[in-house]
N, C-alpha and C positions, 0 to 999 in steps of 0.2 A: 585529094579525097582521102579520108582516113581508111586504113585497112581494117577489116573486120577481125574480130578475135580469132575466128576459125582460120582465116587466111594467114594470120601471123603465126598461129600454132602450127599450121601445115608447113609454112616456110621454115620455121625452126626445126621441125622434124626432118625435113628434106636436107637441111644443112648439116644436122647431126649425123644423118646416115651417110652423107657424102664424106664427112671427116672420118668416119669409121671405115668406109671403103678405102679411102686413101691410105690409112694406116695399115690396113690388111694387105693391100697390093704392094706397098713399099716393103713390108716384111717378106712377102712372097718373092718379090724380085731380088731381095738381098740373099735369098737362099739359092739363087742360081749361080752358076760359075761365071767367071769373067768373060769367057768366050761368048756365051749366050747373051750376056748383057751388051757386049760390044756389037753383036749382030742386030740387036734392037736399037742401037744408037744411044745406049745409056752407059754410065760408068758407076762403079761402086761408090766413088767419092760423091758423085752427084746425088745418089740415093741417100747417102748418110747425111747430107746437108739438109734434106727435107726434114721438116719438123716431126719429131717423134710423137709429140702429144701437144695439142694446141689448147687444151683445157687448163684452167687455173688450178684445178684440184684433181 
């Protein structure tokens, strides 16, 4: 069944907000010290490998 225009627009909006939130949280996590990151089970190298920006422009 075909999706309605509003459903597609809503899904695109949610996806864009999720990408923005991912970028924000990655930046915030990178500002923490290595000890704090390690306590959360993350590494600075792992965070740096995350895409910085997924948009084409």
